[in-house]
C-alpha positions in Angstrom: -109.3 -82.1 -172.7 -107.4 -84.2 -170.2 -105.7 -82.2 -167.4 -103.7 -84.7 -165.4 -102.9 -82.7 -162.3 -102.0 -79.4 -160.7 -98.3 -79.2 -161.6 -97.3 -75.9 -160.0 -98.2 -72.4 -159.0 -96.4 -69.1 -159.8 -96.3 -66.4 -157.2 -95.2 -62.7 -157.5 -93.0 -61.4 -154.7 -91.4 -58.1 -153.7 -89.0 -59.9 -151.4 -87.7 -63.3 -152.4 -85.9 -63.7 -149.0 -89.3 -63.7 -147.2 -90.4 -66.7 -149.2 -87.1 -68.4 -148.6 -87.4 -68.0 -144.9 -91.0 -69.0 -144.7 -90.5 -72.0 -147.0 -87.4 -73.4 -145.3 -88.0 -72.5 -141.7 -91.8 -72.9 -141.4 -93.3 -74.9 -144.3 -90.4 -77.3 -144.7 -89.9 -76.8 -148.4 -86.4 -76.5 -149.9 -85.7 -73.2 -151.7 -83.4 -73.0 -154.7 -82.3 -70.0 -156.7 -83.1 -70.3 -160.4 -83.0 -67.8 -163.3 -86.0 -65.5 -162.7 -86.5 -66.3 -159.0 -86.9 -69.2 -156.6 -88.0 -72.8 -157.1 -89.6 -74.3 -154.0 -89.3 -78.1 -153.9 -91.5 -80.5 -152.1 -90.7 -83.7 -154.1 -88.4 -84.9 -156.8 -89.4 -82.2 -159.2 -87.4 -79.0 -159.7 -90.2 -77.0 -158.1 -93.8 -76.9 -157.3 -94.0 -73.2 -156.3 -92.1 -70.8 -158.4 -91.5 -67.4 -156.9 -90.7 -64.5 -159.3 -90.0 -60.8 -158.6 -93.1 -58.7 -159.0 -94.4 -55.3 -158.1 -96.8 -56.7 -155.5 -97.0 -59.8 -153.3 -99.7 -61.9 -154.9 -100.7 -65.1 -156.6 -99.9 -65.1 -160.4 -100.8 -68.4 -162.1 -101.9 -72.0 -161.8 -100.0 -74.6 -163.9 -102.0 -77.6 -165.2 -100.1 -80.6 -166.3 -100.5 -82.1 -169.8 -98.5 -85.4 -169.9 -97.7 -85.9 -173.6 -97.1 -84.0 -176.8 -100.2 -85.4 -178.6 -102.4 -84.3 -175.7 -100.7 -80.9 -175.5 -101.3 -80.3 -179.3 -104.9 -81.5 -178.9 -105.4 -79.2 -175.9 -104.3 -76.1 -177.8 -106.5 -77.1 -180.8 -109.4 -77.4 -178.4 -108.8 -74.0 -176.9 -108.8 -72.5 -180.4 -111.9 -74.4 -181.4 -113.8 -73.1 -178.4 -112.7 -69.5 -179.0 -110.3 -69.2 -176.0 -107.5 -66.8 -176.8 -104.2 -68.1 -175.4 -100.6 -66.9 -175.4 -97.5 -68.8 -175.9 -95.2 -68.9 -172.9 -91.9 -67.1 -173.3 -88.5 -68.8 -173.1 -87.9 -67.3 -169.7 -91.3 -68.3 -168.4 -90.9 -71.9 -169.6 -87.4 -72.1 -168.1 -88.6 -70.8 -164.7 -91.4 -73.4 -164.6 -89.1 -76.2 -165.7 -91.4 -77.6 -168.3 -91.1 -78.4 -172.0 -93.8 -76.0 -173.2 -96.5 -73.7 -171.9 -99.5 -71.6 -173.0 -101.6 -69.4 -170.8 -105.1 -67.8 -170.8 -107.5 -66.3 -168.3 -110.9 -67.6 -167.1 -114.0 -65.4 -166.9 -113.0 -64.2 -163.4 -109.6 -63.1 -164.6 -107.5 -65.9 -163.1 -104.4 -67.0 -165.1 -104.2 -70.6 -166.0 -101.3 -72.3 -167.8 -101.3 -75.6 -169.7 -97.8 -77.1 -169.2 -96.3 -80.0 -171.2 -94.3 -82.4 -169.0 -91.5 -81.3 -166.6 -87.7 -81.0 -166.4 -85.8 -82.1 -163.3 -82.6 -83.7 -162.1 -84.5 -86.1 -159.9 -82.3 -85.2 -157.0 -84.1 -86.5 -153.8 -86.1 -83.9 -151.9 -84.5 -83.0 -148.6 -86.5 -80.7 -146.3 -84.4 -78.2 -144.2 -86.9 -79.0 -141.3 -86.7 -82.7 -141.7 -90.2 -83.1 -143.2 -90.5 -86.7 -144.4 -92.1 -85.7 -147.7 -95.3 -84.4 -149.2 -98.2 -86.2 -151.0 -97.8 -85.5 -154.7 -97.1 -88.0 -157.5 -100.1 -88.5 -159.8 -102.3 -86.4 -157.5 -100.4 -83.2 -158.3 -98.9 -81.0 -155.6 -102.1 -80.1 -153.8 -104.9 -77.6 -154.5 -105.7 -73.9 -154.5 -108.7 -71.7 -154.0 -109.1 -68.9 -156.5 -111.4 -65.9 -156.5 -114.4 -66.2 -158.8 -116.8 -63.3 -158.6 -118.3 -64.7 -161.9 -118.6 -68.1 -160.3 -121.1 -69.7 -162.7 -119.3 -68.6 -165.8 -115.9 -69.6 -164.3 -117.2 -73.1 -163.2 -118.6 -73.6 -166.7 -115.3 -72.6 -168.3 -113.4 -75.1 -166.2 -115.8 -77.8 -167.0 -116.5 -77.2 -170.7 -113.0 -76.1 -171.7 -110.6 -77.8 -169.4 -112.7 -80.9 -168.6 -112.8 -80.5 -164.8 -115.5 -82.2 -162.8 -117.5 -80.7 -159.9 -116.8 -82.6 -156.7 -119.1 -80.8 -154.3 -120.4 -77.4 -153.2 -120.2 -75.5 -150.0 -122.2 -72.4 -149.0 -119.7 -70.9 -146.6 -120.7 -68.5 -143.8 -117.4 -67.4 -142.2 -119.1 -65.0 -139.8 -121.7 -67.4 -138.6 -125.3 -68.2 -139.4 -126.3 -64.5 -139.7 -123.3 -63.6 -141.8 -122.8 -63.3 -145.6 -123.0 -66.4 -147.7 -120.2 -67.3 -150.1 -120.4 -70.2 -152.5 -117.4 -72.4 -153.0 -117.3 -75.0 -155.9 -114.7 -77.8 -155.4 -113.4 -79.2 -158.7 -111.2 -82.1 -159.7 -109.1 -82.9 -162.7 -108.1 -86.3 -164.1 -106.8 -87.9 -160.8 -108.2 -89.1 -157.5 -107.5 -86.0 -155.4 -110.8 -84.7 -154.0 -110.2 -81.3 -155.5 -107.3 -79.6 -157.2 -109.1 -76.3 -157.5 -111.9 -74.5 -155.6 -113.7 -71.4 -156.8 -114.6 -68.8 -154.2 -117.5 -66.5 -155.0 -115.9 -63.2 -154.3 -113.0 -60.8 -154.9 -109.6 -61.6 -153.3 -106.9 -58.8 -153.5 -104.0 -61.3 -153.3 -105.4 -63.3 -156.2 -105.8 -66.5 -154.1 -107.6 -67.6 -150.9 -105.2 -70.4 -150.1 -102.9 -73.1 -151.4 -102.8 -76.6 -149.9 -100.0 -79.1 -149.4 -100.4 -82.5 -147.8 -98.0 -84.4 -145.6 -98.0 -88.1 -145.0 -98.6 -88.0 -141.2 -100.5 -86.0 -138.6 -97.2 -85.6 -136.7 -95.9 -83.6 -139.6 -98.9 -81.3 -139.3 -98.2 -80.8 -135.6 -94.5 -80.1 -136.2 -95.4 -77.5 -138.8 -97.9 -75.9 -136.3 -95.0 -75.7 -133.8 -92.7 -74.1 -136.3 -95.5 -71.6 -137.2 -95.7 -70.6 -133.5 -92.0 -70.5 -133.0 -91.4 -68.1 -136.0 -94.4 -65.9 -135.2 -96.2 -66.7 -138.5 -99.8 -65.6 -138.4 -102.4 -68.4 -137.8 -105.4 -68.1 -140.2 -107.5 -71.1 -139.0 -107.1 -73.5 -136.2 -106.6 -77.3 -136.6 -109.7 -79.1 -137.9 -111.0 -81.7 -140.2 -113.0 -80.8 -143.4 -116.3 -82.4 -144.2 -115.7 -82.9 -147.9 -112.1 -84.1 -148.4 -111.5 -85.2 -144.8 -108.3 -83.3 -144.6 -107.0 -82.6 -141.1 -105.2 -79.3 -141.3 -104.5 -75.8 -140.2 -104.0 -72.6 -142.1 -101.2 -70.0 -141.9 -100.3 -66.8 -143.7 -97.7 -66.8 -146.4 -95.6 -63.8 -147.6 -97.9 -63.7 -150.7 -100.8 -62.3 -148.8 -102.8 -65.6 -149.0 -102.9 -68.6 -146.7 -101.2 -72.0 -146.8 -103.3 -75.0 -145.7 -101.0 -77.7 -144.2 -102.9 -81.0 -144.0 -102.9 -84.7 -143.7 -105.3 -87.5 -144.6 -107.1 -86.1 -147.6 -109.2 -88.8 -149.3 -108.9 -89.9 -152.9 -112.0 -90.8 -154.9 -113.2 -93.1 -157.7 -115.2 -90.5 -159.7 -117.4 -93.3 -161.3 -118.7 -94.0 -157.8 -119.0 -90.4 -156.5 -122.2 -88.6 -155.9 -122.3 -84.8 -156.1 -123.3 -83.2 -152.8 -123.6 -79.9 -151.0 -122.1 -79.7 -147.5 -123.6 -77.3 -145.0 -120.6 -77.1 -142.8 -117.0 -76.5 -143.8 -115.6 -78.9 -141.1 -116.4 -81.9 -139.0 -114.6 -80.2 -136.1 -112.2 -77.4 -135.5 -111.1 -74.9 -138.2 -112.0 -71.7 -136.4 -111.6 -69.2 -139.3 -112.4 -66.2 -137.1 -108.8 -66.1 -135.8 -107.5 -65.2 -139.3 -109.9 -65.1 -142.2 -112.7 -63.8 -140.0 -110.6 -61.1 -138.5 -109.7 -59.9 -142.0 -113.4 -59.9 -142.9 -114.3 -57.8 -139.8 -111.5 -55.4 -140.6 -112.7 -55.0 -144.2 -116.2 -54.3 -143.0 -115.0 -51.8 -140.4 -113.0 -50.0 -143.2 -116.0 -49.8 -145.4 -118.2 -48.4 -142.6 
C-alpha cells in the first residue's frame, strides 16, 4: 500500500470556541466554521485539523492520504485481503474532512486510522490571524502525531505490513531520568521524505494522543509562537530544544484537546534508500525539559496511584 502523507487529524471537543481561540491567537492557524464543526487551516487546503463536537476532549482519528482512485481501490482490496475490517465513511464524515472518499479501521492498540482519497478545497490562500508566514506541508503532509500503543509490537507490525510504513528509528524514553520508567517510541514514515509522520508510544494515553507536530519555516516563527503561548497563559509542556532524530528545534504546549502541540522548525527530510535504522539514547541534543509539563503529569499520576 502507498500512503502518500498525513493528510489531517480529527479531534473531538466539548467546546469548539476553546479550539478557535487557541488556534487563532496562539498557534496561528485560521479557524473556519464548517458543517459538523471547525476546519483549522495551515495551508491552501480546506483544513488540516478538523474539530467536531464530542462528549470528551480527545484525539479521534488520523487521516492518511491516498492520491488517486486506482490506489484507493487497491488499498481497500489490500485491507480486505489481509483480513482488516474497515468501515465506509459516512457522507457527513467525508464532508467534514473535505475529501472524495474515506474508509476507517483501528490498529491493534485501538487507534482509529482513515484512508482518504484526495482532497477538496477552494485554494484560497492561507492567512494566519497572527501573521505566521506559513507552515511546512505540501508533499510532506501536515506534520506528525504520536499515538498510544500499549501493544506496540503488534501495532508497529500492523503499520508496516498493512499500511506500508517504514521504521525510521527507535527511542527508549526515560522522562523521569535514568532511574525512571522506560517507554519505547517507534518513529515511522510513509511515502515521503519527512523523518516521521507517526510515532508509537508504548503506553496508555487518556486523551488518545501524546502530541501533534506542525512545522514553520523559520526559527523566528517558533519564537513568536512561544511569546504568544506565554501571553495567553497556555501551559508549557516542554521547553525549547532540538531533537536528536529529526533535528526539529521546537517547544511543546498544551491544546484544548488534552494533548500537546509541538511547534517546530528545521526538521530534516531523508532519502530512505540511504537511511540506516538506529536507536537514539537521548530524546534531544539540547533543551526539551519535559519535566515542566509531561513530567509533572507523570508525577501527579504516580501520586494519585500511591
